[in-house]
C-alpha positions as CSV (number, residue, x, y, z in Angstrom):
1,M,-0.2,0.2,-0.1
2,N,1.2,3.4,-1.0
3,T,1.4,6.4,1.3
4,A,-1.4,8.4,-0.4
5,N,-3.9,5.5,0.6
6,R,-3.0,6.0,3.8
7,Q,-3.6,9.6,4.4
8,R,-6.8,10.6,5.5
9,A,-9.0,12.3,3.6
10,I,-10.4,15.8,4.7
11,Y,-14.4,16.5,5.0
12,E,-16.3,19.4,5.6
13,I,-19.9,18.1,6.4
14,Q,-23.1,20.6,7.2
15,V,-25.9,20.4,9.4
16,Q,-28.7,22.2,10.1
17,G,-29.0,23.6,13.9
18,E,-26.7,24.3,16.5
19,L,-24.5,21.3,18.0
20,D,-24.3,21.9,21.6
21,P,-20.4,22.6,22.4
22,G,-20.9,19.1,24.7
23,W,-21.2,17.0,22.1
24,K,-17.6,18.6,20.2
25,E,-15.5,16.0,21.5
26,W,-17.6,13.1,20.4
27,F,-16.3,14.4,16.6
28,D,-12.7,14.0,17.3
29,E,-10.1,15.7,15.0
30,L,-13.1,17.6,13.7
31,A,-13.4,21.4,14.2
32,V,-16.5,22.2,14.4
33,T,-17.8,25.8,14.3
34,T,-21.5,27.2,14.1
35,G,-23.1,30.0,11.5
36,Y,-26.3,31.8,10.8
37,A,-27.2,31.7,6.9
38,G,-30.4,33.3,5.5
39,A,-33.2,34.2,8.1
40,R,-30.4,33.7,11.0
41,R,-30.9,30.3,11.1
42,P,-27.7,28.2,12.6
43,T,-26.0,25.9,10.7
44,T,-23.1,23.6,12.2
45,T,-20.0,23.3,9.9
46,L,-17.3,19.7,10.9
47,L,-14.0,20.0,9.0
48,G,-10.8,17.5,9.6
49,P,-9.6,14.4,8.7
50,V,-11.6,11.4,8.1
51,A,-9.5,8.0,8.7
52,D,-12.2,6.1,5.9
53,Q,-15.6,5.7,4.6
54,A,-16.7,3.6,7.8
55,A,-15.2,6.7,10.1
56,L,-17.9,8.8,7.5
57,R,-20.6,6.7,8.0
58,G,-19.6,6.3,11.9
59,M,-20.4,10.6,12.2
60,L,-23.3,10.4,10.0
61,C,-24.7,8.2,12.5
62,K,-23.9,10.4,15.4
63,L,-25.2,13.4,13.7
64,W,-28.5,11.5,12.3
65,D,-28.8,10.6,16.7
66,L,-28.6,14.0,17.6
67,N,-31.3,14.6,15.0
68,L,-29.4,17.2,13.2
69,T,-30.5,17.9,9.1
70,L,-27.7,17.1,7.0
71,I,-27.3,20.1,4.5
72,S,-24.2,18.8,2.7
73,V,-21.0,16.7,3.0
74,R,-18.1,17.5,0.9
75,R,-14.7,15.8,0.2
76,V,-12.3,19.0,0.4
77,D,-8.9,18.4,-1.5
78,A,-5.6,19.1,1.5
79,D,-4.4,22.2,-0.7
80,H,-8.5,24.3,-0.3
81,R,-8.4,23.0,3.3
82,R,-6.9,26.7,4.3
83,E,-9.2,28.0,1.5
84,V,-12.4,26.7,3.1
85,R,-11.3,27.4,6.7
86,N,-11.1,30.9,6.0
87,D,-14.1,31.4,3.6
88,R,-15.7,30.2,7.6
89,Q,-14.2,32.7,9.7
90,R,-15.3,35.5,7.6
91,Q,-18.9,34.4,7.7
92,L,-18.8,34.8,11.2
């Protein structure tokens, strides 16, 4: 197996609603931010490395268990990771 196959992919997961800070530790290494879109409805964005598809599914199941509505799941290019974070900071 080569090094590229062992690298974890970066994902951005966006859900409707605000994730209580107490739940952040449930999502390991992901950065959790809350923003407000449109009519000031909160959205939560989780951004960070995910080990594999099984780990991604596990995170999506956790969000389901918290009764949060999934808005989007996007794999982020490692080169564009910094751009995404800057965009998020400007939105807040």
